RODOFI-931818 format. One line per field, with one value per atom (N, C-alpha, C, O, CB): residue number from 1; residue in three letters; chain; atom name; x negated, y, z. Coordinates in Angstrom, 3 decimals. Atoms other than C-alpha are relative to their C-alpha. Glycine has a CB too. Layout:
badren NUM:... .
roza ALA:... .
guza A:... .
lumza CA:... .
c1 X:... .
c2 Y:... .
c3 Z:... .
% end
This chain:
badren 1:1:1:1:1:2:2:2:2:2:3:3:3:3:3:4:4:4:4:4:5:5:5:5:5:6:6:6:6:6:7:7:7:7:7:8:8:8:8:8:9:9:9:9:9:10:10:10:10:10:11:11:11:11:11:12:12:12:12:12:13:13:13:13:13:14:14:14:14:14:15:15:15:15:15:16:16:16:16:16:17:17:17:17:17:18:18:18:18:18:19:19:19:19:19:20:20:20:20:20:21:21:21:21:21:22:22:22:22:22:23:23:23:23:23:24:24:24:24:24:25:25:25:25:25:26:26:26:26:26:27:27:27:27:27:28:28:28:28:28:29:29:29:29:29:30:30:30:30:30:31:31:31:31:31:32:32:32:32:32:33:33:33:33:33:34:34:34:34:34:35:35:35:35:35:36:36:36:36:36:37:37:37:37:37:38:38:38:38:38:39:39:39:39:39:40:40:40:40:40:41:41:41:41:41:42:42:42:42:42:43:43:43:43:43:44:44:44:44:44:45:45:45:45:45:46:46:46:46:46:47:47:47:47:47:48:48:48:48:48:49:49:49:49:49:50:50:50:50:50:51:51:51:51:51:52:52:52:52:52:53:53:53:53:53:54:54:54:54:54:55:55:55:55:55:56:56:56:56:56:57:57:57:57:57:58:58:58:58:58:59:59:59:59:59:60:60:60:60:60:61:61:61:61:61:62:62:62:62:62:63:63:63:63:63:64:64:64:64:64:65:65:65:65:65:66:66:66:66:66:67:67:67:67:67:68:68:68:68:68:69:69:69:69:69:70:70:70:70:70:71:71:71:71:71:72:72:72:72:72:73:73:73:73:73:74:74:74:74:74:75:75:75:75:75:76:76:76:76:76:77:77:77:77:77:78:78:78:78:78:79:79:79:79:79 .
roza UNK:UNK:UNK:UNK:UNK:UNK:UNK:UNK:UNK:UNK:UNK:UNK:UNK:UNK:UNK:UNK:UNK:UNK:UNK:UNK:UNK:UNK:UNK:UNK:UNK:UNK:UNK:UNK:UNK:UNK:UNK:UNK:UNK:UNK:UNK:UNK:UNK:UNK:UNK:UNK:UNK:UNK:UNK:UNK:UNK:UNK:UNK:UNK:UNK:UNK:UNK:UNK:UNK:UNK:UNK:UNK:UNK:UNK:UNK:UNK:UNK:UNK:UNK:UNK:UNK:UNK:UNK:UNK:UNK:UNK:UNK:UNK:UNK:UNK:UNK:UNK:UNK:UNK:UNK:UNK:UNK:UNK:UNK:UNK:UNK:UNK:UNK:UNK:UNK:UNK:UNK:UNK:UNK:UNK:UNK:UNK:UNK:UNK:UNK:UNK:UNK:UNK:UNK:UNK:UNK:UNK:UNK:UNK:UNK:UNK:UNK:UNK:UNK:UNK:UNK:UNK:UNK:UNK:UNK:UNK:UNK:UNK:UNK:UNK:UNK:UNK:UNK:UNK:UNK:UNK:UNK:UNK:UNK:UNK:UNK:UNK:UNK:UNK:UNK:UNK:UNK:UNK:UNK:UNK:UNK:UNK:UNK:UNK:UNK:UNK:UNK:UNK:UNK:UNK:UNK:UNK:UNK:UNK:UNK:UNK:UNK:UNK:UNK:UNK:UNK:UNK:UNK:UNK:UNK:UNK:UNK:UNK:UNK:UNK:UNK:UNK:UNK:UNK:UNK:UNK:UNK:UNK:UNK:UNK:UNK:UNK:UNK:UNK:UNK:UNK:UNK:UNK:UNK:UNK:UNK:UNK:UNK:UNK:UNK:UNK:UNK:UNK:UNK:UNK:UNK:UNK:UNK:UNK:UNK:UNK:UNK:UNK:UNK:UNK:UNK:UNK:UNK:UNK:UNK:UNK:UNK:UNK:UNK:UNK:UNK:UNK:UNK:UNK:UNK:UNK:UNK:UNK:UNK:UNK:UNK:UNK:UNK:UNK:UNK:UNK:UNK:UNK:UNK:UNK:UNK:UNK:UNK:UNK:UNK:UNK:UNK:UNK:UNK:UNK:UNK:UNK:UNK:UNK:UNK:UNK:UNK:UNK:UNK:UNK:UNK:UNK:UNK:UNK:UNK:UNK:UNK:UNK:UNK:UNK:UNK:UNK:UNK:UNK:UNK:UNK:UNK:UNK:UNK:UNK:UNK:UNK:UNK:UNK:UNK:UNK:UNK:UNK:UNK:UNK:UNK:UNK:UNK:UNK:UNK:UNK:UNK:UNK:UNK:UNK:UNK:UNK:UNK:UNK:UNK:UNK:UNK:UNK:UNK:UNK:UNK:UNK:UNK:UNK:UNK:UNK:UNK:UNK:UNK:UNK:UNK:UNK:UNK:UNK:UNK:UNK:UNK:UNK:UNK:UNK:UNK:UNK:UNK:UNK:UNK:UNK:UNK:UNK:UNK:UNK:UNK:UNK:UNK:UNK:UNK:UNK:UNK:UNK:UNK:UNK:UNK:UNK:UNK:UNK:UNK:UNK:UNK:UNK:UNK:UNK:UNK:UNK:UNK:UNK:UNK:UNK:UNK:UNK:UNK:UNK:UNK:UNK:UNK:UNK:UNK:UNK:UNK:UNK:UNK:UNK:UNK:UNK:UNK:UNK:UNK:UNK:UNK:UNK:UNK:UNK:UNK .
guza A:A:A:A:A:A:A:A:A:A:A:A:A:A:A:A:A:A:A:A:A:A:A:A:A:A:A:A:A:A:A:A:A:A:A:A:A:A:A:A:A:A:A:A:A:A:A:A:A:A:A:A:A:A:A:A:A:A:A:A:A:A:A:A:A:A:A:A:A:A:A:A:A:A:A:A:A:A:A:A:A:A:A:A:A:A:A:A:A:A:A:A:A:A:A:A:A:A:A:A:A:A:A:A:A:A:A:A:A:A:A:A:A:A:A:A:A:A:A:A:A:A:A:A:A:A:A:A:A:A:A:A:A:A:A:A:A:A:A:A:A:A:A:A:A:A:A:A:A:A:A:A:A:A:A:A:A:A:A:A:A:A:A:A:A:A:A:A:A:A:A:A:A:A:A:A:A:A:A:A:A:A:A:A:A:A:A:A:A:A:A:A:A:A:A:A:A:A:A:A:A:A:A:A:A:A:A:A:A:A:A:A:A:A:A:A:A:A:A:A:A:A:A:A:A:A:A:A:A:A:A:A:A:A:A:A:A:A:A:A:A:A:A:A:A:A:A:A:A:A:A:A:A:A:A:A:A:A:A:A:A:A:A:A:A:A:A:A:A:A:A:A:A:A:A:A:A:A:A:A:A:A:A:A:A:A:A:A:A:A:A:A:A:A:A:A:A:A:A:A:A:A:A:A:A:A:A:A:A:A:A:A:A:A:A:A:A:A:A:A:A:A:A:A:A:A:A:A:A:A:A:A:A:A:A:A:A:A:A:A:A:A:A:A:A:A:A:A:A:A:A:A:A:A:A:A:A:A:A:A:A:A:A:A:A:A:A:A:A:A:A:A:A:A:A:A:A:A:A:A:A:A:A:A:A:A:A:A:A:A:A:A:A:A:A .
lumza N:CA:C:O:CB:N:CA:C:O:CB:N:CA:C:O:CB:N:CA:C:O:CB:N:CA:C:O:CB:N:CA:C:O:CB:N:CA:C:O:CB:N:CA:C:O:CB:N:CA:C:O:CB:N:CA:C:O:CB:N:CA:C:O:CB:N:CA:C:O:CB:N:CA:C:O:CB:N:CA:C:O:CB:N:CA:C:O:CB:N:CA:C:O:CB:N:CA:C:O:CB:N:CA:C:O:CB:N:CA:C:O:CB:N:CA:C:O:CB:N:CA:C:O:CB:N:CA:C:O:CB:N:CA:C:O:CB:N:CA:C:O:CB:N:CA:C:O:CB:N:CA:C:O:CB:N:CA:C:O:CB:N:CA:C:O:CB:N:CA:C:O:CB:N:CA:C:O:CB:N:CA:C:O:CB:N:CA:C:O:CB:N:CA:C:O:CB:N:CA:C:O:CB:N:CA:C:O:CB:N:CA:C:O:CB:N:CA:C:O:CB:N:CA:C:O:CB:N:CA:C:O:CB:N:CA:C:O:CB:N:CA:C:O:CB:N:CA:C:O:CB:N:CA:C:O:CB:N:CA:C:O:CB:N:CA:C:O:CB:N:CA:C:O:CB:N:CA:C:O:CB:N:CA:C:O:CB:N:CA:C:O:CB:N:CA:C:O:CB:N:CA:C:O:CB:N:CA:C:O:CB:N:CA:C:O:CB:N:CA:C:O:CB:N:CA:C:O:CB:N:CA:C:O:CB:N:CA:C:O:CB:N:CA:C:O:CB:N:CA:C:O:CB:N:CA:C:O:CB:N:CA:C:O:CB:N:CA:C:O:CB:N:CA:C:O:CB:N:CA:C:O:CB:N:CA:C:O:CB:N:CA:C:O:CB:N:CA:C:O:CB:N:CA:C:O:CB:N:CA:C:O:CB:N:CA:C:O:CB:N:CA:C:O:CB:N:CA:C:O:CB:N:CA:C:O:CB:N:CA:C:O:CB:N:CA:C:O:CB:N:CA:C:O:CB:N:CA:C:O:CB:N:CA:C:O:CB:N:CA:C:O:CB .
c1 -0.814:0.079:-0.888:-2.012:0.911:0.830:-1.179:0.790:2.007:-0.477:-0.603:-0.457:0.856:0.418:-1.234:-0.688:2.239:0.101:0.668:1.005:-0.004:1.919:1.425:2.132:-0.774:-1.345:5.107:0.317:1.524:0.242:-0.340:5.118:0.426:1.183:-1.237:-0.237:5.361:1.190:2.081:-1.300:-1.045:7.567:0.526:-0.294:-0.733:-0.745:9.816:0.704:1.104:1.250:-0.631:11.189:1.446:1.939:-0.399:-1.229:14.525:0.807:0.273:0.041:-0.741:17.131:0.048:0.494:1.682:0.016:16.687:-1.000:-0.934:1.192:1.149:13.536:-0.832:-1.065:-0.796:1.149:10.965:-1.270:-1.365:-0.012:1.377:7.497:-0.988:-0.694:-0.092:1.119:4.059:-0.295:-0.752:-1.257:0.279:3.719:-1.328:-1.834:1.011:1.115:0.677:-0.023:0.324:-0.788:-0.102:0.384:-1.546:-2.294:1.232:1.324:-2.698:-0.347:0.371:-0.191:0.620:-4.737:-0.854:-0.772:-0.865:1.147:-7.664:-0.679:0.015:-1.066:0.361:-9.932:-0.618:-1.522:-0.984:0.383:-10.059:0.478:0.103:-1.359:-0.527:-8.284:1.732:2.414:-0.590:-1.348:-4.687:0.498:-0.243:0.332:-0.538:-2.426:1.170:1.651:0.695:-0.786:-0.041:1.015:0.834:-0.631:-1.198:3.370:0.915:1.114:0.657:-1.100:5.954:1.229:1.719:0.279:-0.806:8.654:1.262:1.171:-0.707:-1.144:12.099:0.294:0.358:1.081:-0.354:12.903:1.388:2.234:-0.310:-1.229:15.914:0.284:-0.628:0.234:-0.412:17.766:-0.681:-0.561:-0.059:0.426:15.851:-1.434:-2.161:1.110:1.189:12.848:-0.926:-1.994:0.310:0.894:11.442:0.441:1.382:0.042:0.142:10.821:0.340:0.009:-1.758:-0.159:11.912:-0.863:-0.892:1.956:0.660:9.735:0.333:0.852:-1.763:-0.162:9.880:-1.207:-1.724:1.217:1.179:6.952:0.132:0.583:-0.895:0.060:6.604:-0.921:-2.016:-0.142:1.167:4.793:-0.299:-1.429:0.378:0.217:4.923:0.938:2.139:0.307:-0.716:5.962:-0.002:-0.919:-0.567:0.107:6.926:-0.613:-0.894:1.151:0.789:5.303:0.642:-0.015:-0.146:-0.413:7.635:0.045:0.727:1.298:0.208:6.600:1.230:1.115:-0.018:-0.865:9.746:-0.185:-0.654:1.191:0.270:9.611:1.029:2.255:0.110:-0.807:10.715:0.042:1.067:-0.899:-0.046:10.031:-0.070:-0.970:-1.090:0.303:10.529:-0.055:0.458:0.941:0.038:9.728:0.536:0.018:-1.410:-0.324:11.581:-0.376:-0.213:1.371:0.302:10.344:0.173:0.698:-1.170:-0.209:10.427:-1.391:-2.191:1.067:1.288:7.589:0.289:0.867:-0.585:-0.024:7.592:-1.016:-0.765:0.115:0.902:4.318:-0.640:-1.847:-1.075:0.513:3.993:-0.518:0.117:1.126:0.640:1.608:0.058:0.089:-1.452:0.129:1.549:0.925:1.395:-1.381:-0.842:3.569:-0.307:-0.824:1.628:-0.015:3.691:1.105:1.382:-1.405:-0.937:6.489:-0.466:-1.615:0.725:0.514:6.105:0.226:1.131:0.734:-0.116:5.601:1.107:1.515:-1.115:-1.039:8.466:-0.343:-1.524:0.401:0.265:8.916:-0.314:0.003:1.440:0.210:7.662:1.415:2.387:-0.990:-1.080:10.076:-0.141:-1.114:0.593:0.374:10.578:0.591:1.633:0.596:-0.464:10.430:0.552:0.944:-1.239 .
c2 -1.411:0.021:1.047:0.943:0.296:-1.357:3.654:1.056:1.133:0.513:-1.275:6.796:0.770:0.793:0.991:-0.822:8.972:1.485:1.742:-0.525:-1.369:12.690:0.601:0.767:0.781:-0.198:13.810:1.307:1.311:0.081:-1.087:17.369:-0.566:0.129:1.071:0.454:15.308:-1.056:-1.033:-0.568:1.142:12.179:-0.358:-0.714:-1.425:0.284:11.613:-1.444:-1.929:1.283:1.336:8.281:0.096:1.222:-0.794:0.251:7.235:0.278:-0.122:-1.468:-0.465:8.558:-1.532:-2.536:0.760:1.092:5.920:-0.900:-1.962:-0.677:0.974:4.212:-0.092:1.005:0.299:0.005:3.126:0.091:-0.404:-1.346:-0.291:4.109:0.068:0.080:1.031:-0.339:4.574:1.616:1.870:-1.042:-1.359:8.530:0.396:-0.201:0.823:-0.714:10.635:1.409:2.159:-0.226:-1.492:13.973:0.260:-0.396:0.527:-0.384:15.891:0.842:1.721:0.915:-0.746:17.060:1.039:2.154:-0.940:-1.004:18.743:-0.307:-0.989:-0.091:0.457:18.327:-1.541:-1.888:1.045:1.326:14.613:-0.745:-1.918:-0.146:0.478:13.765:-0.100:0.925:0.831:0.250:12.228:-0.848:-1.503:-0.767:1.144:10.410:-0.615:0.078:0.739:0.837:7.681:-0.255:-0.242:-1.102:0.473:6.691:-0.820:-0.625:1.021:0.872:4.033:0.780:0.891:-1.433:-0.882:6.294:-0.285:-1.162:1.200:0.012:6.673:1.427:2.501:-0.461:-1.425:9.299:0.414:-0.349:-0.061:-0.371:11.324:1.574:2.386:-0.230:-1.386:14.523:0.743:1.965:0.747:-0.610:15.104:0.733:0.967:0.977:-0.682:16.880:-0.394:0.194:1.543:0.338:15.208:-1.504:-2.171:1.132:1.574:11.798:-0.065:0.764:-0.659:0.256:10.510:-1.457:-2.308:-0.181:1.340:7.754:-0.532:0.162:0.198:0.509:5.610:-0.720:-1.459:-0.902:0.388:4.646:-0.732:-0.099:1.274:0.435:2.176:0.553:0.752:-1.247:-0.616:3.737:-1.051:-0.933:1.444:0.917:0.833:-1.390:-1.313:0.814:1.293:-3.002:-0.469:-0.163:-1.023:0.597:-4.894:-1.416:-1.846:0.058:1.243:-8.327:-0.915:-1.917:-0.581:0.974:-10.095:0.447:-0.062:-0.466:-0.412:-8.162:0.974:1.458:-1.421:-0.768:-6.073:1.433:1.791:-0.410:-1.402:-2.428:0.657:0.550:0.661:-0.670:-0.440:1.598:2.191:-0.237:-1.439:3.184:0.114:-0.492:0.810:-0.561:4.592:1.307:1.944:-0.331:-1.482:7.951:0.186:-0.471:0.575:-0.284:9.243:1.383:2.269:-0.254:-1.305:12.170:0.554:-0.206:0.173:-0.504:14.280:0.494:1.188:1.164:-0.272:14.666:0.919:0.463:-1.229:-0.957:17.972:0.142:0.598:0.975:-0.431:18.140:-1.350:-1.453:0.908:1.210:14.727:0.502:1.344:-1.054:-0.248:14.980:-1.233:-1.059:0.397:1.275:11.345:-0.873:-0.751:-0.597:1.215:8.319:-1.105:-0.982:0.242:1.104:4.805:-0.909:-0.785:-0.699:0.678:2.184:-0.903:-1.321:-0.655:0.726:0.198:-1.392:-1.646:0.349:1.527:-3.662:-0.562:-0.021:-0.880:0.774:-6.049:-0.471:-0.752:-1.010:0.486:-7.194:-1.604:-2.271:0.291:1.414:-10.666:-0.469:0.145:-0.641:0.614:-13.190:-1.439:-2.173:-0.070:1.139:-16.055:-1.205:-1.362:0.179:1.329:-19.551:-1.082:-2.155:-0.668 .
c3 0.049:0.028:-0.075:0.416:1.238:-0.065:-0.669:0.585:0.414:-1.414:-0.545:1.145:-1.169:-2.319:0.576:0.556:-0.259:0.392:1.453:0.018:-0.397:-0.116:0.168:-0.826:-0.999:-0.341:1.613:-0.782:-1.026:1.603:0.650:-0.329:-1.556:-2.234:0.089:1.261:-3.575:0.052:-0.797:-0.575:0.147:-2.630:1.519:2.365:-0.773:-1.393:0.500:-0.211:-1.269:0.396:-0.007:1.606:-0.033:0.037:1.183:0.080:1.409:1.588:2.622:-0.587:-1.184:4.189:0.848:0.292:-0.459:-0.929:7.251:-0.273:0.347:0.047:0.245:5.883:1.021:1.531:-1.102:-0.935:8.378:-0.897:-2.020:0.952:0.421:7.620:0.822:2.017:-0.571:-0.755:8.841:-0.355:-1.469:-0.374:0.237:9.101:0.501:1.452:0.582:-0.308:9.306:0.206:-0.706:-0.843:-0.173:10.792:0.418:1.142:1.233:0.090:10.350:1.471:1.947:-1.418:-1.374:13.682:-0.327:0.189:0.954:0.109:12.295:-1.301:-2.055:1.244:1.165:9.362:0.251:1.011:-0.637:0.126:8.506:1.071:1.073:-0.115:-1.054:11.604:0.051:0.076:1.022:-0.082:11.747:1.411:2.144:-1.309:-1.120:14.408:-0.930:-1.827:1.726:0.590:13.116:0.905:2.123:-0.446:-0.512:13.927:-0.821:-2.020:0.415:0.713:13.134:0.009:1.132:0.715:-0.117:12.264:-0.979:-1.838:-0.187:0.705:10.718:-0.656:-0.058:0.908:0.784:7.961:0.061:-0.406:-1.544:-0.214:8.809:-0.523:-0.678:1.471:0.313:7.774:-0.987:-1.075:1.085:1.160:4.777:0.226:-0.740:-0.453:0.104:6.273:1.279:1.450:-0.110:-1.007:9.387:0.481:0.051:1.183:-0.328:11.179:1.643:2.490:-0.386:-1.643:14.613:-0.038:-0.927:0.690:-0.221:16.034:1.636:2.510:-0.294:-1.378:19.151:0.360:-0.478:0.162:-0.457:21.207:1.548:2.502:-0.044:-1.350:24.208:0.674:0.149:0.149:-0.853:27.149:0.994:1.466:0.770:-1.091:29.660:-0.102:-0.364:1.352:-0.008:29.780:1.297:2.059:-0.895:-1.002:32.479:-0.152:-1.271:0.527:-0.058:33.591:-0.853:-1.137:1.379:0.970:31.230:-1.472:-2.361:0.379:1.511:28.143:-0.387:-1.513:-1.062:0.575:27.834:0.265:1.345:0.334:-0.091:27.321:1.047:1.016:-1.459:-1.242:30.486:-0.459:-0.125:1.688:0.417:29.049:-1.409:-1.990:0.587:1.389:25.566:0.077:0.997:-1.044:0.441:24.115:-1.327:-2.229:0.001:1.278:21.226:-0.282:0.557:-0.249:0.342:19.304:-1.335:-2.149:0.298:1.319:16.291:-0.624:0.003:0.057:0.857:13.687:-0.988:-1.975:-0.688:0.838:11.879:-0.928:-2.044:0.595:0.908:10.436:-0.773:-0.989:0.773:0.909:8.432:-1.236:-1.870:-0.365:1.272:5.481:-0.989:-2.207:0.263:0.721:4.292:0.595:1.726:0.021:-0.558:4.581:-0.883:-1.993:0.034:0.868:3.489:0.554:1.747:-0.090:-0.678:3.869:1.051:0.903:-0.859:-1.162:7.028:-0.484:-1.279:1.434:0.439:6.595:0.494:1.522:0.432:-0.568:7.201:1.175:1.381:-0.752:-1.452:10.901:-0.223:-1.208:1.104:0.124:11.766:0.087:0.526:1.105:-0.212:11.467:0.763:0.592:-1.249:-0.949:13.981:-0.696:-1.332:1.570:0.759:12.916:0.935:0.476:-0.802 .
% end
């Protein structure tokens, strides 16, 4: 998969993507995000997990500075 420049091409509404936000020259942070509302992304990030491995705290946020994106891979399937 190749990065797509957000200014030239946007994901489909509701599409899960890997989004890159530029921090500085050559520095980016990355999120698994969902494209919504035509111009921003939302993301969910696990903050901590319990001893059973289940998520206890979740942060949801909005990304307004996405410069690049690519489709997220398919989730693993249970066999």
